[in-house]
LUMLO-191206 format. One record per residue (C-alpha): x, y, z. Coordinates in Angstrom, 1 decimal, decimal comma. Last residue first. Example, Ala and Ser with C-alpha at 12.3 -4.5 7.8 and 13.67 -1.06 7.14 Angstrom:
2
@X: 13,7	Y: -1,1	Z: 7,1
@X: 12,3	Y: -4,5	Z: 7,8
//
This chain:
388
@X: -7,2	Y: 33,4	Z: -21,9
@X: -3,9	Y: 33,7	Z: -20,9
@X: -2,0	Y: 36,6	Z: -22,8
@X: -5,1	Y: 38,6	Z: -23,7
@X: -6,4	Y: 38,9	Z: -19,8
@X: -3,0	Y: 40,0	Z: -18,6
@X: -3,5	Y: 43,8	Z: -18,6
@X: -7,2	Y: 43,6	Z: -17,9
@X: -7,0	Y: 41,3	Z: -14,9
@X: -4,3	Y: 44,5	Z: -13,5
@X: -6,9	Y: 47,0	Z: -14,0
@X: -9,8	Y: 44,9	Z: -12,9
@X: -7,6	Y: 44,1	Z: -9,4
@X: -6,8	Y: 47,8	Z: -9,1
@X: -10,4	Y: 49,2	Z: -9,4
@X: -11,3	Y: 46,2	Z: -7,2
@X: -9,1	Y: 47,9	Z: -4,3
@X: -10,6	Y: 51,1	Z: -5,2
@X: -14,1	Y: 50,0	Z: -4,7
@X: -13,2	Y: 49,0	Z: -1,2
@X: -12,5	Y: 45,6	Z: 0,2
@X: -12,7	Y: 45,8	Z: 4,0
@X: -16,2	Y: 44,3	Z: 4,1
@X: -15,0	Y: 41,4	Z: 2,2
@X: -15,2	Y: 39,7	Z: -1,3
@X: -14,2	Y: 36,1	Z: -1,6
@X: -12,4	Y: 35,7	Z: -5,1
@X: -12,4	Y: 32,5	Z: -6,5
@X: -10,6	Y: 31,4	Z: -9,7
@X: -11,8	Y: 28,6	Z: -11,6
@X: -10,9	Y: 25,3	Z: -13,3
@X: -12,4	Y: 23,6	Z: -16,4
@X: -11,8	Y: 20,0	Z: -17,5
@X: -15,4	Y: 18,9	Z: -16,3
@X: -17,7	Y: 21,8	Z: -14,8
@X: -16,0	Y: 23,1	Z: -11,4
@X: -15,4	Y: 21,2	Z: -8,4
@X: -14,7	Y: 17,8	Z: -9,9
@X: -12,5	Y: 19,3	Z: -11,3
@X: -10,3	Y: 22,6	Z: -10,5
@X: -10,7	Y: 25,6	Z: -7,7
@X: -7,8	Y: 27,8	Z: -7,6
@X: -7,6	Y: 30,4	Z: -4,8
@X: -6,8	Y: 34,4	Z: -4,7
@X: -4,2	Y: 36,2	Z: -3,1
@X: -3,3	Y: 39,6	Z: -4,3
@X: -0,2	Y: 41,8	Z: -4,6
@X: 0,6	Y: 42,0	Z: -8,2
@X: 2,8	Y: 39,0	Z: -8,1
@X: 0,3	Y: 37,1	Z: -6,6
@X: -2,1	Y: 37,9	Z: -9,5
@X: 0,2	Y: 36,6	Z: -11,6
@X: 0,7	Y: 33,5	Z: -9,8
@X: -3,2	Y: 32,8	Z: -9,8
@X: -3,5	Y: 33,5	Z: -13,4
@X: -1,0	Y: 31,0	Z: -14,0
@X: -2,9	Y: 28,6	Z: -11,6
@X: -6,1	Y: 29,2	Z: -13,9
@X: -4,5	Y: 28,8	Z: -16,9
@X: -2,9	Y: 25,5	Z: -15,9
@X: -6,1	Y: 24,3	Z: -14,1
@X: -7,9	Y: 24,4	Z: -17,3
@X: -10,0	Y: 26,6	Z: -19,8
@X: -11,1	Y: 29,2	Z: -17,3
@X: -14,2	Y: 30,0	Z: -15,2
@X: -13,8	Y: 33,2	Z: -12,8
@X: -15,5	Y: 32,4	Z: -9,5
@X: -17,0	Y: 35,6	Z: -7,2
@X: -18,3	Y: 34,9	Z: -3,8
@X: -19,5	Y: 37,8	Z: -2,3
@X: -23,0	Y: 37,6	Z: -3,2
@X: -24,7	Y: 40,0	Z: -5,9
@X: -25,6	Y: 37,7	Z: -9,2
@X: -26,8	Y: 39,1	Z: -12,0
@X: -23,7	Y: 37,8	Z: -14,0
@X: -21,9	Y: 34,9	Z: -13,8
@X: -18,1	Y: 34,9	Z: -15,0
@X: -16,3	Y: 33,6	Z: -18,1
@X: -14,0	Y: 36,7	Z: -18,4
@X: -14,0	Y: 39,2	Z: -21,4
@X: -13,1	Y: 42,3	Z: -20,0
@X: -16,5	Y: 43,2	Z: -20,3
@X: -17,7	Y: 39,7	Z: -17,9
@X: -15,0	Y: 41,3	Z: -15,1
@X: -16,5	Y: 44,5	Z: -15,3
@X: -19,9	Y: 43,1	Z: -14,8
@X: -19,1	Y: 40,7	Z: -12,2
@X: -16,9	Y: 43,4	Z: -9,8
@X: -20,2	Y: 45,7	Z: -10,4
@X: -22,4	Y: 43,5	Z: -9,0
@X: -20,2	Y: 41,8	Z: -6,2
@X: -19,8	Y: 45,7	Z: -4,9
@X: -23,4	Y: 46,5	Z: -5,0
@X: -24,4	Y: 43,5	Z: -3,2
@X: -21,5	Y: 43,3	Z: -0,5
@X: -22,5	Y: 47,3	Z: -0,1
@X: -26,1	Y: 46,1	Z: 0,9
@X: -24,7	Y: 43,4	Z: 3,0
@X: -22,6	Y: 45,9	Z: 4,8
@X: -25,4	Y: 48,2	Z: 5,3
@X: -27,3	Y: 45,7	Z: 7,1
@X: -24,8	Y: 44,7	Z: 9,4
@X: -26,9	Y: 44,4	Z: 12,4
@X: -27,1	Y: 40,5	Z: 12,7
@X: -23,9	Y: 40,2	Z: 11,9
@X: -22,7	Y: 41,9	Z: 15,3
@X: -25,0	Y: 39,8	Z: 17,8
@X: -24,2	Y: 37,1	Z: 15,3
@X: -20,7	Y: 37,4	Z: 16,4
@X: -20,8	Y: 37,3	Z: 19,8
@X: -22,9	Y: 34,3	Z: 20,0
@X: -20,2	Y: 32,6	Z: 17,8
@X: -17,5	Y: 34,0	Z: 20,5
@X: -19,4	Y: 32,5	Z: 23,1
@X: -19,9	Y: 28,9	Z: 21,8
@X: -16,2	Y: 29,2	Z: 20,7
@X: -15,2	Y: 30,0	Z: 24,4
@X: -17,3	Y: 26,6	Z: 25,5
@X: -15,0	Y: 24,4	Z: 23,2
@X: -17,2	Y: 22,1	Z: 21,4
@X: -17,8	Y: 19,3	Z: 23,6
@X: -16,2	Y: 15,8	Z: 24,0
@X: -17,0	Y: 13,1	Z: 21,4
@X: -18,8	Y: 10,2	Z: 22,3
@X: -22,5	Y: 11,3	Z: 23,0
@X: -22,4	Y: 13,4	Z: 19,7
@X: -20,6	Y: 10,8	Z: 17,6
@X: -23,4	Y: 8,1	Z: 18,6
@X: -26,1	Y: 10,4	Z: 17,3
@X: -29,5	Y: 9,3	Z: 18,3
@X: -30,2	Y: 11,0	Z: 21,5
@X: -29,1	Y: 14,6	Z: 20,4
@X: -30,8	Y: 14,3	Z: 16,9
@X: -34,0	Y: 13,1	Z: 18,7
@X: -33,7	Y: 16,5	Z: 20,8
@X: -33,0	Y: 18,5	Z: 17,7
@X: -35,9	Y: 17,0	Z: 15,8
@X: -38,3	Y: 17,2	Z: 18,5
@X: -37,6	Y: 20,8	Z: 19,4
@X: -38,2	Y: 22,1	Z: 16,2
@X: -35,0	Y: 22,5	Z: 13,8
@X: -31,4	Y: 23,7	Z: 14,0
@X: -28,2	Y: 21,8	Z: 13,7
@X: -24,8	Y: 23,7	Z: 14,2
@X: -21,3	Y: 23,6	Z: 13,0
@X: -17,9	Y: 24,2	Z: 14,7
@X: -15,5	Y: 27,1	Z: 14,4
@X: -16,2	Y: 30,8	Z: 14,7
@X: -16,0	Y: 33,8	Z: 11,7
@X: -20,1	Y: 33,9	Z: 11,6
@X: -19,8	Y: 34,0	Z: 7,8
@X: -17,6	Y: 31,5	Z: 7,6
@X: -16,4	Y: 29,0	Z: 10,5
@X: -20,1	Y: 28,3	Z: 12,0
@X: -20,5	Y: 25,5	Z: 9,3
@X: -24,3	Y: 24,8	Z: 8,6
@X: -27,8	Y: 23,3	Z: 9,2
@X: -31,1	Y: 24,2	Z: 8,6
@X: -33,6	Y: 21,3	Z: 9,6
@X: -37,2	Y: 20,0	Z: 8,5
@X: -37,6	Y: 23,0	Z: 6,2
@X: -40,9	Y: 24,6	Z: 5,5
@X: -40,7	Y: 26,8	Z: 8,6
@X: -37,8	Y: 28,3	Z: 7,5
@X: -39,1	Y: 29,3	Z: 3,9
@X: -39,4	Y: 33,0	Z: 3,9
@X: -37,0	Y: 33,3	Z: 0,9
@X: -34,5	Y: 35,6	Z: 2,3
@X: -34,9	Y: 34,1	Z: 5,9
@X: -34,3	Y: 30,3	Z: 4,3
@X: -31,2	Y: 31,6	Z: 2,4
@X: -29,5	Y: 32,8	Z: 5,5
@X: -29,9	Y: 34,7	Z: 8,9
@X: -28,0	Y: 38,0	Z: 7,7
@X: -30,7	Y: 40,2	Z: 9,2
@X: -32,5	Y: 41,0	Z: 6,1
@X: -31,6	Y: 37,6	Z: 4,4
@X: -28,3	Y: 36,4	Z: 3,0
@X: -24,8	Y: 37,6	Z: 3,8
@X: -24,1	Y: 36,7	Z: 7,6
@X: -25,3	Y: 33,0	Z: 7,0
@X: -25,3	Y: 32,2	Z: 3,4
@X: -22,2	Y: 29,9	Z: 2,8
@X: -23,0	Y: 27,2	Z: 5,3
@X: -26,8	Y: 27,5	Z: 5,3
@X: -27,0	Y: 23,9	Z: 4,2
@X: -30,9	Y: 23,3	Z: 4,2
@X: -32,8	Y: 20,0	Z: 4,7
@X: -36,3	Y: 19,9	Z: 2,7
@X: -38,8	Y: 16,7	Z: 3,6
@X: -40,2	Y: 15,5	Z: 0,6
@X: -43,9	Y: 15,2	Z: 0,4
@X: -44,2	Y: 16,1	Z: -3,2
@X: -46,0	Y: 19,5	Z: -3,2
@X: -43,9	Y: 20,2	Z: -0,3
@X: -40,6	Y: 19,4	Z: -2,2
@X: -41,9	Y: 21,3	Z: -5,0
@X: -42,6	Y: 24,5	Z: -3,0
@X: -39,2	Y: 24,0	Z: -0,8
@X: -37,5	Y: 24,5	Z: -4,3
@X: -39,4	Y: 27,5	Z: -5,6
@X: -38,9	Y: 29,7	Z: -2,3
@X: -35,5	Y: 28,2	Z: -1,6
@X: -34,3	Y: 29,4	Z: -5,3
@X: -30,6	Y: 28,4	Z: -4,9
@X: -27,9	Y: 31,0	Z: -4,6
@X: -25,2	Y: 31,4	Z: -7,2
@X: -22,0	Y: 32,4	Z: -5,8
@X: -20,3	Y: 29,7	Z: -8,4
@X: -18,5	Y: 26,9	Z: -6,3
@X: -19,5	Y: 28,3	Z: -2,8
@X: -23,0	Y: 27,5	Z: -3,4
@X: -25,2	Y: 29,3	Z: -1,8
@X: -28,4	Y: 28,1	Z: -0,3
@X: -27,1	Y: 24,5	Z: -0,6
@X: -29,9	Y: 21,9	Z: -0,8
@X: -30,6	Y: 18,7	Z: 0,6
@X: -33,8	Y: 17,0	Z: -0,8
@X: -34,9	Y: 14,1	Z: 1,8
@X: -37,3	Y: 11,6	Z: 0,6
@X: -39,1	Y: 8,9	Z: 3,0
@X: -40,6	Y: 5,6	Z: 2,5
@X: -39,4	Y: 5,2	Z: -1,2
@X: -42,0	Y: 4,3	Z: -4,0
@X: -42,8	Y: 8,0	Z: -4,9
@X: -39,3	Y: 8,3	Z: -6,8
@X: -40,0	Y: 9,3	Z: -10,3
@X: -42,1	Y: 12,2	Z: -9,7
@X: -39,6	Y: 13,7	Z: -7,1
@X: -36,7	Y: 13,2	Z: -10,0
@X: -39,0	Y: 14,9	Z: -12,3
@X: -40,0	Y: 17,7	Z: -9,8
@X: -36,2	Y: 18,4	Z: -8,8
@X: -35,4	Y: 18,7	Z: -12,9
@X: -37,8	Y: 21,4	Z: -13,2
@X: -36,3	Y: 23,2	Z: -10,7
@X: -33,5	Y: 23,6	Z: -12,6
@X: -30,7	Y: 25,9	Z: -11,1
@X: -30,3	Y: 23,5	Z: -8,2
@X: -29,8	Y: 20,6	Z: -10,8
@X: -30,7	Y: 17,0	Z: -9,8
@X: -28,9	Y: 14,1	Z: -8,5
@X: -30,4	Y: 10,8	Z: -6,9
@X: -28,6	Y: 9,1	Z: -3,8
@X: -30,5	Y: 5,6	Z: -2,6
@X: -29,8	Y: 5,1	Z: 1,3
@X: -27,6	Y: 2,4	Z: 2,5
@X: -26,8	Y: 4,2	Z: 5,7
@X: -23,2	Y: 4,5	Z: 4,4
@X: -24,3	Y: 5,7	Z: 1,1
@X: -26,0	Y: 8,5	Z: 2,6
@X: -23,0	Y: 9,3	Z: 4,5
@X: -21,3	Y: 9,7	Z: 1,6
@X: -24,1	Y: 11,9	Z: -0,3
@X: -24,5	Y: 14,3	Z: 2,9
@X: -20,6	Y: 15,0	Z: 3,5
@X: -21,1	Y: 18,7	Z: 2,9
@X: -20,1	Y: 20,4	Z: -0,5
@X: -22,9	Y: 19,7	Z: -2,7
@X: -21,8	Y: 19,4	Z: -6,2
@X: -23,8	Y: 16,4	Z: -7,1
@X: -26,9	Y: 18,6	Z: -6,4
@X: -28,9	Y: 16,3	Z: -3,9
@X: -31,8	Y: 14,1	Z: -3,6
@X: -31,5	Y: 11,4	Z: -0,7
@X: -34,1	Y: 8,0	Z: -0,9
@X: -35,3	Y: 6,3	Z: 2,0
@X: -35,7	Y: 2,6	Z: 2,7
@X: -32,0	Y: 2,1	Z: 3,5
@X: -32,8	Y: 4,5	Z: 6,3
@X: -32,1	Y: 8,3	Z: 7,1
@X: -33,3	Y: 10,4	Z: 10,1
@X: -30,5	Y: 9,6	Z: 12,6
@X: -27,6	Y: 8,2	Z: 10,4
@X: -28,3	Y: 11,4	Z: 8,5
@X: -28,1	Y: 13,7	Z: 11,1
@X: -25,0	Y: 12,6	Z: 12,9
@X: -23,4	Y: 12,4	Z: 10,0
@X: -24,1	Y: 15,6	Z: 8,9
@X: -23,2	Y: 17,5	Z: 12,3
@X: -20,0	Y: 15,5	Z: 12,6
@X: -18,9	Y: 16,5	Z: 9,1
@X: -20,3	Y: 20,2	Z: 9,8
@X: -17,8	Y: 20,2	Z: 12,6
@X: -17,6	Y: 20,2	Z: 16,4
@X: -21,4	Y: 20,1	Z: 16,4
@X: -23,7	Y: 22,6	Z: 18,3
@X: -27,5	Y: 22,2	Z: 18,9
@X: -30,6	Y: 24,0	Z: 17,8
@X: -34,1	Y: 24,7	Z: 19,2
@X: -37,4	Y: 26,1	Z: 18,2
@X: -36,7	Y: 27,9	Z: 14,8
@X: -36,5	Y: 31,3	Z: 13,5
@X: -32,9	Y: 31,1	Z: 12,5
@X: -31,5	Y: 33,9	Z: 14,6
@X: -33,5	Y: 32,8	Z: 17,6
@X: -32,3	Y: 29,1	Z: 17,2
@X: -28,8	Y: 30,5	Z: 16,7
@X: -29,2	Y: 32,2	Z: 20,1
@X: -30,5	Y: 29,4	Z: 21,9
@X: -27,8	Y: 27,3	Z: 21,0
@X: -25,5	Y: 29,8	Z: 22,2
@X: -26,9	Y: 30,4	Z: 25,4
@X: -26,9	Y: 26,6	Z: 26,1
@X: -23,4	Y: 26,5	Z: 24,9
@X: -22,1	Y: 29,4	Z: 27,1
@X: -24,0	Y: 27,7	Z: 30,4
@X: -21,8	Y: 24,9	Z: 30,1
@X: -22,2	Y: 21,2	Z: 28,7
@X: -19,3	Y: 18,9	Z: 28,9
@X: -20,4	Y: 16,8	Z: 32,3
@X: -22,2	Y: 13,9	Z: 30,6
@X: -24,4	Y: 14,5	Z: 27,3
@X: -22,2	Y: 17,1	Z: 26,2
@X: -19,0	Y: 15,1	Z: 26,2
@X: -16,5	Y: 15,7	Z: 28,7
@X: -13,0	Y: 17,7	Z: 29,1
@X: -13,3	Y: 20,9	Z: 26,8
@X: -10,7	Y: 23,2	Z: 25,9
@X: -9,6	Y: 26,7	Z: 26,2
@X: -10,4	Y: 27,1	Z: 30,0
@X: -13,6	Y: 27,3	Z: 31,7
@X: -14,1	Y: 30,5	Z: 33,4
@X: -11,0	Y: 32,7	Z: 32,0
@X: -11,9	Y: 30,7	Z: 28,4
@X: -15,1	Y: 32,5	Z: 28,9
@X: -13,7	Y: 35,7	Z: 29,1
@X: -11,5	Y: 35,6	Z: 26,5
@X: -14,1	Y: 34,2	Z: 23,8
@X: -16,6	Y: 37,1	Z: 24,6
@X: -13,6	Y: 39,7	Z: 24,5
@X: -12,5	Y: 38,3	Z: 21,2
@X: -15,8	Y: 38,9	Z: 19,7
@X: -16,6	Y: 42,3	Z: 21,3
@X: -12,8	Y: 43,4	Z: 20,1
@X: -13,8	Y: 42,3	Z: 16,2
@X: -10,5	Y: 40,6	Z: 14,7
@X: -12,0	Y: 37,4	Z: 14,4
@X: -15,4	Y: 39,0	Z: 13,2
@X: -13,7	Y: 40,0	Z: 9,9
@X: -17,1	Y: 40,5	Z: 8,6
@X: -16,7	Y: 38,4	Z: 5,6
@X: -14,6	Y: 35,7	Z: 7,6
@X: -14,3	Y: 33,5	Z: 4,5
@X: -10,9	Y: 34,9	Z: 3,7
@X: -9,4	Y: 33,7	Z: 0,4
@X: -9,5	Y: 37,3	Z: -1,4
@X: -6,8	Y: 38,7	Z: 0,7
@X: -5,1	Y: 41,9	Z: -0,5
@X: -1,3	Y: 40,6	Z: -0,1
@X: 1,7	Y: 41,2	Z: 1,9
@X: 4,6	Y: 39,0	Z: 0,8
@X: 6,9	Y: 36,5	Z: 2,3
@X: 4,8	Y: 33,3	Z: 1,3
@X: 1,6	Y: 34,7	Z: 2,7
@X: 0,9	Y: 38,1	Z: 4,7
@X: -2,6	Y: 38,5	Z: 4,5
@X: -4,9	Y: 41,5	Z: 4,5
@X: -8,9	Y: 42,1	Z: 4,1
@X: -8,6	Y: 42,7	Z: 8,0
@X: -5,3	Y: 41,4	Z: 8,9
@X: -3,9	Y: 38,1	Z: 8,8
@X: -0,3	Y: 37,3	Z: 9,5
@X: 2,6	Y: 35,0	Z: 8,8
@X: 0,5	Y: 32,5	Z: 6,7
@X: 2,1	Y: 28,9	Z: 6,8
@X: 2,3	Y: 27,6	Z: 3,5
@X: 1,0	Y: 23,9	Z: 4,2
@X: 1,6	Y: 21,2	Z: 1,0
@X: -0,4	Y: 20,3	Z: -2,0
@X: 1,1	Y: 18,3	Z: -4,6
@X: -0,4	Y: 19,4	Z: -7,8
@X: 2,5	Y: 20,3	Z: -10,1
@X: 2,2	Y: 17,3	Z: -12,4
@X: 5,4	Y: 15,9	Z: -11,3
@X: 4,5	Y: 16,2	Z: -7,7
@X: 1,1	Y: 14,4	Z: -8,4
@X: 3,0	Y: 11,5	Z: -10,0
@X: 5,3	Y: 11,4	Z: -7,1
@X: 2,3	Y: 11,4	Z: -4,5
@X: 0,8	Y: 8,6	Z: -6,5
@X: 4,0	Y: 6,7	Z: -6,7
@X: 4,7	Y: 6,7	Z: -3,3
@X: 0,8	Y: 5,8	Z: -2,3
@X: 1,3	Y: 2,7	Z: -4,5
@X: 4,7	Y: 1,8	Z: -2,4
@X: 2,5	Y: 2,4	Z: 1,2
@X: -0,1	Y: 0,0	Z: 0,0
//
């Protein structure tokens, strides 16, 4: 086995695709020191720079003074603190659900959720580019998995018409795709799911903070929270924390807590993170002006990229902007050119974008000004004809 692994690693190195750690020396609002250079950072998922907010840091520090930086027991033994209970209540109020529970990661949350509610007599309907492990876990419980196109509601209706034989059907949807910045029309999808007796499960990982009037995600934007069986998501993106949550009715959350083996076996998420997340929600909820600026900046950025000639989705206003290019080599060349000009961006490649293509992703941040975007556009215009 080790021999085959060595061959695979050698092949990746020869292709220039062997990934290794490159530590960042420092991170500030919208800036990063990476590979020895100060850069404007377009890889930061902390859209509102909550990790640098004094109220967020003080909340975490105060909790550390009381309970320390780690955990020492399962939530169902003695690992639950007042900070956990308070944070879970705050998440539930934020999302408009009856209850919520914290997990150490999205993987743990999805594993617990699917293992608790899905059986081998059920069907899980997903977009094949869904980033959570719902597809993998569904296979583990021997449920059938069927794909549909999030951007094509008719494909969902067709799939649900053809799957009436299953005991239960579960529709997993990302409210915003991290691979394109596209938002799912949860209003239409929830209506189709309801008409076909299908449970809607919404991944709000990439929408928290940026979608909805209060930043509570896609369910808030489309007013479908009450129609979803549960909402779940990462706390590490728009809320600037760590870990994950599942939110829903009191009954479903209580059932999940009692059915999840991983939840009962693992030590609790550190209470300092729970305090940090709650402080982050309190800030994000009031950032209406920042969300409007995101929308304006994103539309302008996309339009100007399109005018240069880049393959980019226009008509969107989310802070996740992806430039699709012919292949990974072109994407990496563009990434390196931007690095030399002072910008840090990320390359996405198959299977994350359409086959054989690749993309360069920009994550907009509240500290990114129109002047910064002007500079990016100017630099991209200069190199476009040489690369694309």
